[in-house]
Every structure is written in C-alpha cells, then in structure tokens.
C-alpha positions as CSV (number, residue, x, y, z in Angstrom):
1,X,142.7,104.4,-7.9
2,X,139.3,105.8,-6.7
3,X,140.4,104.2,-3.7
4,X,143.4,106.7,-3.5
5,X,141.5,109.2,-5.2
6,X,138.6,109.3,-2.2
7,X,141.5,109.2,-0.1
8,X,143.2,112.7,-1.2
9,X,139.9,114.1,-1.3
10,X,139.3,113.5,1.8
11,X,142.4,114.5,3.5
12,X,142.0,117.7,1.0
13,X,138.2,118.2,2.8
14,X,139.4,118.5,6.0
15,X,142.5,120.8,5.8
16,X,139.6,123.4,3.6
17,X,137.7,122.5,6.4
18,X,140.7,123.7,9.2
19,X,141.7,126.6,7.5
20,X,138.2,127.6,7.3
21,X,137.2,127.1,10.9
22,X,137.9,130.5,13.1
23,X,136.5,129.0,15.9
24,X,139.7,127.0,16.6
25,X,142.7,129.9,16.5
26,X,140.0,131.3,18.9
27,X,140.4,128.6,21.7
28,X,144.0,128.5,20.9
29,X,144.3,132.4,22.9
30,X,143.8,130.8,26.0
31,X,147.4,131.7,26.9
32,X,146.5,135.0,26.0
33,X,144.4,134.9,29.4
34,X,147.7,133.5,31.2
35,X,148.6,137.0,30.9
36,X,146.7,137.0,34.2
37,X,150.2,136.5,35.8
38,X,150.1,140.8,35.1
39,X,147.3,140.4,38.1
40,X,149.7,138.2,40.1
41,X,151.4,142.0,40.3
42,X,149.6,142.4,43.6
43,X,152.7,141.5,45.5
44,X,152.8,145.3,44.9
45,X,150.4,145.2,47.4
46,X,152.5,142.5,49.8
47,X,154.2,146.4,50.2
48,X,152.3,147.0,53.2
49,X,155.2,145.8,55.3
50,X,156.1,149.5,54.7
51,X,153.0,150.1,57.2
52,X,155.3,147.6,59.1
53,X,156.9,150.9,59.9
54,X,154.8,151.4,62.8
55,X,158.0,151.3,64.9
56,X,158.2,154.8,63.7
57,X,154.7,155.5,65.5
58,X,156.3,154.2,69.4
59,X,157.7,157.7,68.9
60,X,155.2,158.0,71.8
61,X,157.8,158.1,74.2
62,X,157.2,161.5,74.4
63,X,154.5,160.9,75.9
64,X,155.8,158.2,78.5
65,X,158.2,156.7,77.1
66,X,156.2,153.2,77.5
67,X,157.6,151.5,74.7
68,X,160.7,151.0,76.0
69,X,162.8,150.8,72.1
70,X,161.8,153.9,71.4
71,X,163.1,155.4,74.6
72,X,166.3,153.5,74.1
73,X,166.8,155.3,70.7
74,X,165.9,158.5,71.5
75,X,168.4,158.8,74.6
76,X,171.4,157.3,72.3
77,X,170.3,160.1,69.2
78,X,170.8,162.8,72.0
79,X,174.0,162.0,74.0
80,X,176.9,163.9,73.3
81,X,180.1,162.3,71.8
82,X,181.8,160.6,74.7
83,X,184.6,162.6,73.9
84,X,182.8,165.9,74.0
85,X,184.4,169.1,75.7
86,X,182.8,171.3,77.1
87,X,181.5,174.7,75.3
88,X,183.7,177.1,74.3
89,X,181.6,179.8,75.3
90,X,183.4,181.0,79.4
91,X,180.0,181.4,80.5
92,X,178.1,178.1,78.6
93,X,180.7,175.7,80.3
94,X,179.8,176.9,83.9
95,X,177.3,174.1,84.0
96,X,179.0,171.6,81.4
97,X,180.3,168.4,83.6
98,X,183.3,168.3,81.0
99,X,186.5,169.9,81.8
100,X,187.7,172.2,78.2
101,X,190.3,171.4,77.1
102,X,191.8,175.2,77.7
103,X,192.5,174.8,81.2
104,X,193.9,171.4,81.4
105,X,197.0,172.0,83.6
106,X,200.7,170.7,81.3
107,X,203.4,170.8,83.9
108,X,205.6,167.9,85.0
109,X,206.2,166.8,88.5
110,X,208.6,169.2,89.3
111,X,211.7,167.1,89.1
112,X,212.8,167.2,85.1
113,X,215.4,167.7,85.5
114,X,215.6,166.4,89.3
115,X,216.4,168.6,91.8
116,X,217.9,167.8,95.4
117,X,216.0,168.3,98.7
118,X,212.6,168.7,96.3
119,X,209.9,165.9,96.3
120,X,207.8,165.3,93.0
121,X,204.5,166.6,92.9
122,X,201.6,164.4,91.5
123,X,200.8,164.8,87.9
124,X,196.7,164.2,86.7
125,X,195.0,164.4,82.9
126,X,192.2,166.3,83.8
127,X,193.2,168.5,86.6
128,X,192.6,165.7,89.7
129,X,188.8,166.4,88.7
130,X,188.0,162.7,90.8
131,X,190.6,162.8,93.4
132,X,188.6,162.3,95.6
133,X,186.3,159.4,94.4
134,X,190.0,157.6,95.9
135,X,189.1,158.2,99.4
136,X,185.0,157.3,99.2
137,X,182.9,156.4,100.8
138,X,185.6,156.9,104.2
139,X,186.5,160.0,103.1
140,X,183.6,162.5,102.6
141,X,183.8,164.8,100.2
142,X,183.8,168.4,102.0
143,X,180.5,170.0,100.2
144,X,180.4,173.2,102.4
145,X,181.2,171.5,105.6
146,X,183.1,171.8,108.3
147,X,183.9,168.1,108.9
148,X,185.9,167.7,111.8
149,X,186.8,164.1,111.2
150,X,188.4,165.0,107.9
151,X,187.3,165.5,104.3
152,X,188.5,165.5,101.0
153,X,187.5,169.3,98.5
154,X,186.8,169.4,95.2
155,X,186.7,173.1,94.5
156,X,189.3,174.4,93.0
157,X,191.7,177.1,94.6
158,X,189.9,179.9,92.0
159,X,191.5,183.1,91.3
160,X,194.7,184.3,92.6
161,X,196.0,188.0,92.3
162,X,199.0,190.0,91.5
163,X,202.3,190.5,93.8
164,X,200.9,193.8,93.9
165,X,197.7,192.9,95.8
166,X,199.1,190.6,98.9
167,X,197.0,191.4,101.6
168,X,198.2,193.3,104.1
169,X,197.0,192.8,107.9
170,X,198.6,195.1,111.3
171,X,197.2,195.3,114.0
172,X,196.8,198.7,116.2
173,X,195.6,198.5,119.6
174,X,196.7,196.3,121.1
175,X,200.1,196.9,120.2
176,X,202.7,194.4,120.7
177,X,203.5,193.9,124.2
178,X,200.5,196.0,125.5
179,X,198.7,195.7,128.7
180,X,195.4,196.1,128.8
181,X,192.8,196.2,132.1
182,X,191.6,192.1,132.9
183,X,188.0,192.1,132.6
184,X,187.5,195.7,131.4
185,X,185.5,195.7,128.0
186,X,188.8,196.7,125.5
187,X,189.0,197.6,121.0
188,X,190.9,195.8,119.1
189,X,191.7,197.6,116.0
190,X,193.5,196.1,113.1
191,X,194.1,197.6,109.8
192,X,194.2,196.1,106.4
193,X,195.3,196.7,102.8
194,X,195.1,194.9,99.2
195,X,192.4,192.8,99.9
196,X,188.8,193.5,100.0
197,X,186.9,192.7,103.5
198,X,183.3,192.5,103.9
199,X,182.4,189.4,102.2
200,X,181.3,186.7,104.6
201,X,179.2,183.6,103.5
202,X,177.9,180.5,105.7
203,X,180.0,178.7,107.2
204,X,178.3,176.0,108.0
205,X,177.2,175.6,104.6
206,X,179.7,177.1,102.7
207,X,182.9,176.5,103.5
208,X,185.7,175.6,101.4
209,X,182.1,176.0,98.9
210,X,183.9,178.7,96.3
211,X,186.9,179.4,94.6
212,X,189.0,182.5,95.4
213,X,187.1,185.7,93.6
214,X,189.2,188.5,93.1
215,X,187.7,192.4,92.6
216,X,187.6,194.6,89.9
217,X,190.4,196.4,90.9
218,X,192.4,192.9,91.3
219,X,192.7,192.3,95.3
220,X,190.8,189.3,96.6
221,X,187.4,189.2,98.1
222,X,186.9,188.0,101.8
223,X,187.2,188.6,105.0
224,X,189.7,188.4,108.0
225,X,189.6,186.6,111.3
226,X,191.1,187.4,114.8
227,X,192.0,185.4,117.3
228,X,193.3,184.8,121.6
229,X,194.7,182.3,122.4
230,X,196.2,181.9,126.3
231,X,199.7,181.3,126.7
232,X,202.4,180.8,129.8
233,X,204.5,183.6,129.3
234,X,205.6,186.6,127.0
235,X,208.5,184.5,126.3
236,X,207.4,181.0,126.4
237,X,208.2,178.5,124.0
238,X,205.6,175.9,125.0
239,X,203.3,174.7,121.4
240,X,199.9,176.2,121.7
241,X,196.8,173.0,120.9
242,X,195.0,174.9,117.4
243,X,191.7,173.1,119.3
244,X,191.8,175.3,122.2
245,X,191.3,179.5,122.0
246,X,190.0,182.1,124.7
247,X,188.8,184.2,121.9
248,X,187.2,184.0,118.0
249,X,185.6,186.5,115.6
250,X,185.2,186.7,112.2
251,X,185.3,189.9,111.0
252,X,181.7,190.2,108.5
253,X,182.8,194.2,108.6
254,X,184.3,196.6,105.4
255,X,187.3,198.3,106.0
256,X,186.4,202.4,107.1
257,X,187.9,205.2,105.2
258,X,191.4,204.8,106.8
259,X,191.1,201.0,105.7
260,X,190.3,199.7,109.1
261,X,188.0,197.6,110.9
262,X,187.7,197.6,115.1
263,X,186.2,193.8,117.3
264,X,184.5,194.3,120.4
265,X,185.9,192.2,123.7
266,X,182.9,191.9,125.9
267,X,183.6,192.1,129.6
268,X,187.4,192.2,128.5
269,X,190.0,189.0,128.9
270,X,190.7,187.4,132.6
271,X,194.4,188.1,133.3
272,X,197.2,186.7,131.9
273,X,199.1,186.9,128.7
274,X,197.6,186.4,125.5
275,X,199.1,186.0,121.6
276,X,196.3,187.6,118.8
277,X,196.7,186.9,115.8
278,X,194.8,187.5,112.1
279,X,193.7,185.2,109.6
280,X,192.9,186.5,106.4
281,X,190.1,184.4,104.0
282,X,188.1,184.6,101.1
283,X,184.6,184.8,101.1
284,X,184.1,181.3,101.9
285,X,186.5,180.9,104.6
286,X,189.7,179.6,103.3
287,X,193.1,181.0,103.7
288,X,194.2,183.7,101.5
289,X,196.0,182.1,98.3
290,X,198.5,184.3,96.7
291,X,201.4,184.4,93.4
292,X,204.6,183.4,95.1
293,X,206.2,181.4,97.4
294,X,208.4,184.1,98.9
295,X,206.0,186.0,100.4
296,X,205.8,188.7,104.3
297,X,202.9,187.3,106.5
298,X,200.1,188.2,104.5
299,X,198.7,187.9,108.7
300,X,199.8,189.7,112.3
301,X,200.5,188.2,115.8
302,X,200.8,190.2,118.4
303,X,201.8,189.6,122.2
304,X,199.8,191.5,124.8
305,X,199.4,191.3,128.9
306,X,196.2,191.8,131.4
307,X,196.8,193.1,134.5
308,X,194.3,194.6,137.1
309,X,194.2,198.3,136.4
310,X,196.0,197.6,133.2
311,X,199.3,198.5,134.8
312,X,202.3,196.4,133.3
313,X,204.0,193.5,135.4
314,X,207.3,195.0,134.3
315,X,206.3,198.2,135.6
316,X,204.6,196.7,138.9
317,X,208.1,195.0,139.2
318,X,209.9,198.0,138.8
319,X,208.1,200.1,141.8
320,X,207.8,197.8,143.8
321,X,211.8,196.8,143.6
322,X,212.0,200.9,143.7
323,X,209.9,201.5,146.4
324,X,211.8,198.5,148.5
325,X,215.0,199.5,147.7
326,X,214.1,203.5,149.0
327,X,213.1,202.4,151.5
328,X,216.3,200.7,152.5
329,X,218.2,204.3,152.2
330,X,215.9,205.3,154.3
331,X,216.4,202.9,157.3
332,X,220.2,203.7,156.7
333,X,219.7,206.9,156.7
334,X,217.8,206.7,159.9
335,X,220.5,204.1,161.5
336,X,223.2,206.3,160.6
337,X,222.3,209.8,163.0
C-alpha cells in the first residue's frame, strides 16, 4: 500500500509539473514558425516574366527594323484586308491599286440569246485589269511607247462624248479632185467641229498612255493629223501600204475663229496623184472614240493631183484634143480651096 501511494504521488507530481511549466508550450509553438510559407510568397517576384515582355522593346523596327520578328508583326498589322476595295472618294481612288466595285462592268457576252452572224464577246470580273499579263513577256505592255513589234495597252478608253459632240472634219483646200502645182509650197486648210484641238502630248513617251478626256463642253480634248499617200491614179483600186506615206503631219495647233487649222507643205509635192486623209485623235494619239457604232466618218479624205503649173491633166488633154481638132479642120479647109 505504501508503494502504491508513492507511485500515485509521483504520477500526480509529474502531472502538476507539466502543467505548471510554461516553457514547454512555447517550444510547441514552432509550428507557427512553419508559417514562413507566407514568405514563400516570393513567387510573386517570379512575376518578372512580365519583364520578359521585352519583345515589346523589339518594336524598335522604327530604327531600322533589325529585329525581323517585330517588322513582320508591324507589316501584318498595317496591311489592309485582302478584300479591301478602292476608296469611295473618286479623287483618292485614283492612287488606289484596287478597283472600286461601283465601276465594274457587268454586261454579258452579247449572245444571250444568241444572234445569228454575231460572235460572243469576252467577259471579265475585273474589267480585264490584268489582261496584259497573259502575253508577258513575249508581248510587252505599251507603256507610252510606239512598239513596232506589237504590245498590250492596259490603259482604259476613258470618257466618251455624247452623239451631239462627235468630231467632224472637212478639207477646205485642196478640195477633192483639185490640181495643185507640183514642186510649189501650198497650204492645207482643214475645218473641224465637235472637238477641242491643240492638246498634243509627247508621242515618244506617252503614246496611248492616257484615257480619252473631254472638256467642259463635253468635247474630246485632242488634235488631228494629216497624211498623204501617193497612188497610181484617181481611179486606182490598188491597196495602199500603211507603212508607206508621202507626207505626215501631227497638227498641235488649236482651231482659229472659223474652226480651221492650217498646215504648210513646204516645197510642195512631186507630180502625181495623192490621197490625203485626217486622223482625229485624243491627246495621247489614240483614234477618237464616240458613243455609238453607227455614225458618219470622223475623218475626211480627198484625192488630188499635182502637175507642173497646176494644170489639170484632163484640161490639158482636152486642150490638146481641141488643138488637134482645130488643126485638122484648118488642114481640111486648106485642102478644099
């Protein structure tokens, strides 16, 4: 019993001692130190990835675009959407490489329904804008040049006048079937109307290079040409060769108050018979274009002769015949005496 009492006393004493000692609980506190995980928050510092954004600094492409990646992104952002059409502002559209939908032709091939004797026309979704690519490089674009081996001209026809403003031309001198003195300077006088003459661009650099334009009155702005070809006779039916001509003059003068232009043929022409025609044109030398297919000729042609002294051949023949007849009559009269 004594031993049991002692054991109980010791157990009680140890229990009281444990509860009375404050140091022990303090050591148990270390778990609180485990709180340092809060310091583990440094991951927030790992945010530096944001600094990794330096790619933004690559924007210096403005300094020369040495960083290829950046320029590529810049160009991609600046590039207009592929389907972008030309500006709706008519003036701004003149520098656009796109075709504004408002000017796209939508006609068919002309054979819906088919018409006997007619051929189907070609159609295009882009006004034939890239037509000349089909012939490259064998067939070059005209590009303002007179290419004797042939070319493809991508320039549109341009503005077309009304039927009330179609050009008309008529030679005043020489007139049809006139006779002029060979080897003698003479003047050609041509009357015109329905066109504003006097605009003549450099034919060596701007040939067919602009669309046809109209003035405020709706008339073609351009000029005319005069060409003479030597032919066998007034009644000749032989074909002429367009590569061969006797006289050619581009008239860059405006009409006078009477609507006339005048060209001097210095030194005249050799004895013979000639066909003389006009070629009325727009400013950049393309033949004038008018609004309807059925119309009178915009140009004039006359036939004239050149002889020594300007005596008509028929008149000379008639004079010779008359002289011969007179001589024969006189001879007969003398014989009857």
